[in-house]
N, C-alpha and C positions, 0 to 999 in steps of 0.2 A: 484600588486607588491605581491610577496608570503610572509607571514609571518614567521617567524622562532621563535623556542625556544631560549630562552635567549635574544630576542630582547626587548628593552625598547620602551613602547608606553605610549602616555600621553591621556588622557580622563576624563571625567566628570562623576561621580558617580550619576546617577539619582533614584537608588532605592535598596531595600536589599532584598536579597533572602532568603528562608527559609534554616537555618543553620547560618545566619547571615553574608554572604558575601556581600559586595556593588557590584551593577551591574551597568555596563557602556556599551556605544558603541564605537567601534573604527573601522572606515571603513565600517560601516554596519554590523559587529558582535559584537555579545553579549558577554561581558568580566565580568568573575567575580574575584573580588579581596577582600580578607580578611582583617580587621582591618580598614574598610572605612565605610562611611555612606553616604547619598544622601546630596550633596551640595560640597562634597570635588572634587577638582582637583586632579588628581593624576599620577604618573609616577609608571609604573608597569612592571616587566619583565616578559614575557610570557613562561608558565611552560607547558600547555597541549593545544594544538590546535585541534581544530575539525570543520567539516565543518560549522556548526551553532554556534558554541561558542567556547570560549577559557578561560582559567584560567591563572591567572598571580600572581606573589608575588610582594607585595607591595615594592618599592624603597623609594619613597618620596611622602608625600603631598605636594604638589606645592602652593595650596589655600586650607585652612579650610573650613570646613562648617562653616555659622555663627552658626549653633544650636551646635557645639561640645562644651563640658564641660571638666574640668580636673578631670580625673580618682581618685578617692580616694585613691585607692591601687597603691603602687608603683611597683607591678608585673604585672599591667593591660598589657593585649595583649601578656604576655610573658608566664603565666603557664596555659594559657589555661582554666580558670576556670570560669570568666567572659568575655565573649567576648564584651559586650555591654557597659562597664562603660562610655566610651566617647560620649554616647548618653544621653542625658535629659529622665529622667524617662518617662514624659509624651510622647517623641517621641518614645520610646520602647513599649509603650502601643498602639499606632497608628499603629507601625510597625507590633506588633503581631495581630492585629484585621486584618489589610489587608492581612496578611498571610493566615486567617482564611478565608477570602473573596474569595482570589486568588484559594485556594485548592478547595473550593465546586463549583466554576464558571468553574476552568480549568480542575479539576481531576472528579468531579462528575456531571459536566454540571446542576448544581442546581443554579439557579441563583434568588429564592425568599425564600432562608433559612432564614430570619430575624435574621442575625447576630448582637448580641447587643455589646455595649461597654464593652470594657475588665474590669472586677473588680480589681483595683490594690491591690497588696500587703500592708498589714499594715504597714509594715516595707521594705524598699528596701535592708537595710544592716543587718547583724546579724538575719538573718530570718531562717537559717537552723538548724534541731535540731540533724543532723548528719554528720561529715564529716570523710573523708578517707585519712590519709597523707601516702605516700609511704616512706619506707627507700630505699636508692639506692646509686648511685654516678653521679656525674656531668660529663660533657664531657671530664675533666681533673682529673678522676677517684677519687674525693673527695668525703667523706662521705657527704650524705645529707638525710633530712627529708622533705618532702615537696609534690610538685605534679607533675606529669608528663609533661616533654615538648612536647607541639603540634609538631607533625609530627616526634618524637623521640620516638622508641621503648623504649628503656631500659633507657634513661637519666632522672634523677630527678632532679627537682628545687628546691633548699633550701628556705623555705619561714621564715622569721620570723614576717610575720604580714599577716594575713586573717581577711576579713570582712565580712565573711559569716555567721560565726557560734555565736561567742560571744568571748569577752576579754579573760574570763577564758580559753577558748578553745585555743587560742593562745598562753596563758602562759602554759598550758601543753604541748604543742607541742614545745614551747622552752625548757623548763626544760628537756622534754624527749631527744630532740636531745643532750643537753649538758651531759646529765648522759650516753646516750649511747656511745658518743664519747669517753668519760672517762673509760668507762668499757672496751673500745676495741672491744665489740661484732661486728661481722662484717655482713653488709646487704648482703641478699639473691640476688645471681646474675642469673637472670632467664635465661640468654644466657648459662650457663653452671650446672645451676640446684644446686648450692653450696650458702652456707652462712647462716645465723641464721635470721636477723630481717628482716619482710616483710614490715609489716606496722602498723599503730596507728589509731585505731578508736575513736571516741569522740562524744558520742549520750547524748543529753541533753532533760529533760524534761522542757520545756518552761513554762509551767505552774505550774509545781511542783517544779524545781529549783534544780532537781535532775542530777547527771551527772555520766556517766558511761564510764569508759576508759577501750579499749581492747587493750592489745599488741599481735600482731599476728605474728607469726614467723614459721621457719619450724620446723624438730624434731633434728637437729645438735645443741643439746644443748651443750653449752659451758661450761667449767670448772668455779667450784664456781659459778655457775649459782642461787644456793639458796640462797646464802650469799648475793651476788648482787642484787638479786631481792627482798629482804627483805629492802634494802637501799632506791631501787625506790618506793616501796611501802610507805614508811616512808614520801619519799618526796611529793609523789603525793596524797596521801590519806587525807593530812590535808589542800591541797588548797581549797581556797574559794573566791567568790568574790561577794558581796553583798548578795543577796539571793540565789546565786548559791553557791553549793559545792558538791566534789566529794564523791559518795555515794557508787560506785563499782568499783572494778578493776579487769579484767578478763586477764587471759593469753590463748592465742589460739593457737594450735599447727595445722599446715597443713602437713599432712604426704604425699606426693607424689612421688610415685615410679613407674618406667615403669613395665607394667604388671600388676600393682595391683590397686584397686580402691580407688580413693581419700579418705584419711580420716580426721576428724576434731575434734580435741579435744580440749574442753573448761574445764579450772580450775577457778574458782571463787578465786582469791587471798585476796580479802578484800571486805566487807560490803556486802549489799544486794545482793540477787540472780536476780532480776530483777531491772530495771528502770522502774518507774511509770509513766505516763503520763496522763494528764486529759485533755478531749474535751468538750467544751461546745459550744452549739447553742443557737443562739438568742432567740428561742422559749423556753429556759430553759432546753432543753434536755440535759443531762449530762452523760458521760461514762468515766470510768478509765481503762486504759490499762497498762497492766504489760508487758514489752517488753524485752526480751532477746537478746543477743547481735548480733544474726544473723539474727534476725526478721526482716521482711519489714513493714516498717511505714511511712506514709506520710511524706517527711525532711521538710514541712512547716505546723507547727503545726496550726497557726491562719488561714492560707489560706484553709488548709485542711477542718476546722471548717466551714469556708465560701462555701467552694465546697459542703461539705454535708448537707449545709442549703439549697442551690439551688437544690439538689437531691430531699430533703425533700419537698421541695416548690411545685415542679413539680409533686411527688408522691404524696402527699394528696390533689391535686387539684380537686380529686374525690375520691370516697371509694375504698377501696382496699381488697381484699379477700388474695388469696395467691400470694407472689410474688418471682419471682426468681433474685436470686442475682447470677449472674455467673462472672466467675473469682474472686471470694469472698476475696481473699487473707487471711488477718487474721480477717475478718468480720466487719471490721470499718463501712461500709454503710449499711449491713444489720441489724446490731444491732441498728442503727439510726431507721431504719426502721420498725424494730419489734415491736415499741412502737405504729405504726400507722396503723397496718394492722393485720388480723387473724394469717398469717403464712408466714414465709420467709424459702425459701429453699436455701442454698448456695452451690456453687459447686467450686472447686480449685483443681487443679493437685497436688501443693505443700503439701505434707502430713504433714510438722512442721507447715506451715501457718494454715492448717484446725486445728491441736491440738492446737495452740495459740487462733484460733477464740473461739472454744468450752471454752477454759479456759476464755476469756472474756467474753464471753456469761454466764457464772456460776458466775464469779465475780461480774456482773452487774446485776445478778438475772433475766435473760432474759430466757424464756423458751419455747417461741412459734418461735422458730428458730432451724432449723437443717441444719447442714455442712456436706457435702459429699465430700471424696477424690476421683479425677478421671479427666478422660478426658472429657472437656466439651461436645464435639461435640459426642462422645460415650454415654455419660450418658444423653444427653437429647433424643436420639432414645429410651431409655427405661423408661422414665418418664411418668407417666401415670394421673397426675395432671395436671390441666390448671390453669395458673394463669392470673390475670386481668393486670398484669404490670410485664415486664421482665426489669432487671437493669444489663446492662453489662458493665464491666470495662476492657477490653483486654490489653494484651501488646501492644507495638507499633506497631508491625504487623498487628494488628487488626483481624477482623473475617475472615473466609473461606466463600466461597459459599455454601459448604455444611453446615455448622453450621448455616447459615441464614436462608437457607431452613427448617432445623429443627424448628428454632425460629418461622418461619411463620406456621408451621404446629400446633402452640399451638392457633395462633388465638387471642394472647394476643391485647388489645385495645391500649396499649401504650407501648413504649419502650422509656428507658431512656438510652442513650448512655454516658457513661465518657471515653473521650479519651484524651492520652498526645501526639497523632500525628494528626494534620488538614488532612493530606494527606490521610491517611488510614481511618480516619472518613469520609471524603467526598467520598471516594470509595465505603465504606460499605452502607453509606446512598443511594447512587446512586442504588446498589444492593436492598436493602430494598425497594425502591420506585417501583421497579419490581413486587413486594408483595404487592403492595397498603399502602405501609407505606409513610406519607408524613412529611417532616420536618416541625416543627412548630415553633423551635425556637433554636438557638446556645448561650450557653452563656458562653464566655471565662473568665478564671480565672487565672491570673497570679500567679503562684505558686514558680516562679524562676526569679525575677527581674534581668538585667544586662546579662542574657542568651536570647537565642532564642525561648526557649521553652515555650509553652503554653498549658493549660490544657482546655479541653471543656466539658461542660454539654448539650447534645444534646436531646431536646425531640420529638419523633416522634409519629404521631397519625395515625390510619388505615383512 
């Protein structure tokens, strides 16, 4: 019998794929369907059919898994922010560990990777220190401020609650929406490149209680802007909740015109230039970070401390001379390592990130660390120093074969590989094994509860 698109089939979900989709079998064909979990029996409409697998859209859960729980958020399954809220947190951790195991065995063909249990997040809700909400329109062209609707490029879902950052963050979101609707400023329409309001960023110092609000717009500034924005500042600048309070308000203009390089203009409207955050490790190491609106910083402060503790634990298991910190970003890993080795050399392509890394080093009086701007692959070919340890934290795409060859040329005893993508981590570990590096352990750390994402700290030794 030939299956057709739009046909409704019924089957049992027995596993979860990376990405969070449920996996089942129908007449020998593997079928992927989102918003489901192992134990569900579902009816789903086929949307894509290939020789070895199919994708389907959920129509109805015929019988719920006994493990299903009621999501905390009323938008669960609609806004795309939390894909797994219907799954108990302990089950999420099991799924994430299995995903890491599957990646190493299926992609890397590594069957003895010593994959440890996932370190759970200290908080499964209100854990993020940064949220980005978009201005836009819903399907009926009503003004909205919230999250993108999954599968709809331009539609924005209005959110009046979100349990990812903090209660104060949600209050700021709702007050901003009400104010902007009343001001009659228009959301930016990406389809035609016109409008004013683009996004609302809210950043928090989880340890300091500081909150930075960033209103992001186009350069099509409406009439009476100066007058209206003063009223907005008056409303938002006094907002507080317990130990949290708004300490900075920024206005960021994105100027994007055909034939011209995109420009970003930032203006401090109220308060401090930086948001200050503190990170404290179990061994007592403590660092302060000044964070600008556009700067990268791990979005789960407390789990980032756990992640860096694991890196430090592995790094200090033997003495270190020079340490390479590749894809160093704003230098957080390298700055913690600098206290426990002779010298750290950090390399990062993003010039602004390196500038922030140098400022953070100065702020924390750390002087045995050098940061360099440049492409990691090209720079590794020119460096004459030889490290005892290489720490690498690449983007989701992972490393390249050429980069791994350059890393091998340094003959470091150990490599600590921090990765947010189990698939590319497993692939790269397989490549590294060809140069004599063996995976000793993989420690998954859950940075993003209720999503399928998982961070890993992997130790490789000669």
